[in-house]
N, C-alpha and C positions, 0 to 999 in steps of 0.2 A: 148578578155581578157581571160587569163587563170587563173584558180583557183590555188592559192598558197597552199591552204589547202582544197583539194577536199574532197567530201564525200567519206568515205572509206566503201567499200562493204565487208562484212564478210560472211564466209560460215556458221557461227554459229548464225546468227541473223540479226536484222535490221542494216541498214547502220549507220555509226557514223560520225557526223559533228564536226570538230575541228576549232574553231575560232583562228585567229592569236593571239599571245601573246600580252599582254598589253605593249606598249612602255615604256622603262625604264624612260623616262622623265615624263610620266604621273604617273607612280608609285611613283616617287620622289615627284612630286607635291602633290599627295594624302597624302603621308607621312608627308610632311611639313604642310599641311592643316588639318591634323587629329584633330577632336574634335571642330573645329571652323567652324560654319555654314557660316559665311561671307567669309572665305578663301575657303571653299568648293564651295560656290556659284561661286567664280571666276574661280575655276577649271572646274566646270560644264559649265560655259559660254565659256571656251576655248575648251572643249571636249564634246559637247552635245550629240554626237552619242555613247558615251561609257556607257554601262550599269553599269560598275563598278563605275563610278563617281556618278551615280544616286543612286546606292546601298549605297555608303558611305554617301551621303547627307541624305538619308532616315534614316540611323543609327544614324546620328548626331542630329536629331530633336526629341523633346519631344511631338510634336503636332501629334496626331494620324491621322488627316486628311491630313496634309502635308506629313507625312510618306507614307500613302497610295498613294497619288498623285505621289510622287517621285518614289516609286517602280513601279507604273503603267507606268510612262514614261520610266523607265529603261527596263521594260518588253517589251514594244513596240519597243524600240531601239534595244533590243536584238533580237527580232524576225526579224527585218530588217537585222541585221548582219548575223543571221543564214541563212536567205534566200539568201543573197548576197554571202554566202560561200557554197552554194549547198544544203542546207537543203530543203526538199520538204514536210515538214509537219509531218514527222515521222522519227523515228530512234533515236539513242542515241546521247546525248550531255554530255560527261563525265566530271565530276568534276576534274579528274586527269589532265586534260589539263588546264593550267592556264588561257588561253584566254576564256574558257567557264565559268569561275567562276562568272563573272559579271552578265550574263544573268540568270544563275541558282540562284544566290543570289537574284535577283530581283523577279523571279517567286516565290521562297519560301517566300521572304519578303512580296510580295503581298498577298500570302495566309494568312500569319500571320496578316497583316494589315487589310485585308478584314474581318477576324474573329473578330478582335479587334473593328471594327466599326459596327459589326452586319450584314455584308453582307455574310451570311453563304454559299449561293450557289456559289459565286465567290471564297470563301476560299476553298471549296471542289474541285472546278474545277482546281484551281491552284495547290492544293496538288496532285491531280491525274496527272496533266500535268508534274510536276517536277519528280514524281515517274516514269512516262513513259520515260522521257528523261534520268534520271540518277537513276536507281533503287538501286545502290550500296551505294551512298554517302548520304543517308538520314540523318545520324547523323550530318554531316557537315552542312546540309541545314536546320535542325530543329530549 
């Protein structure tokens, strides 16, 4: 199996991993389901490996424990995707690449949710992790 989005080695720093773009039909389904937890549940059931759908589900809930859990699932699904696309535990995952936004959103969301429920060590670990992956787009992820 060849990587369609290989890890990119740079002469100026760590390698960069780029996840495939989100399929148009998934983006359309998310747009149609926006704001409706039950509709988002249906999208998640059809696309459980997508970090982006977990991030959207987390944003749609008012329950801090559910939000934390949704972001945590998206975080782990994102790590699976990163590893499947050549990431070896270090290097950049840039916000500028649309396919990377789901996993970055989940890591940043998990940091916020962990802080919200008082899990300060997890919150700090996730804040540090997202800064290591994407030091430039902190404003987008805050």
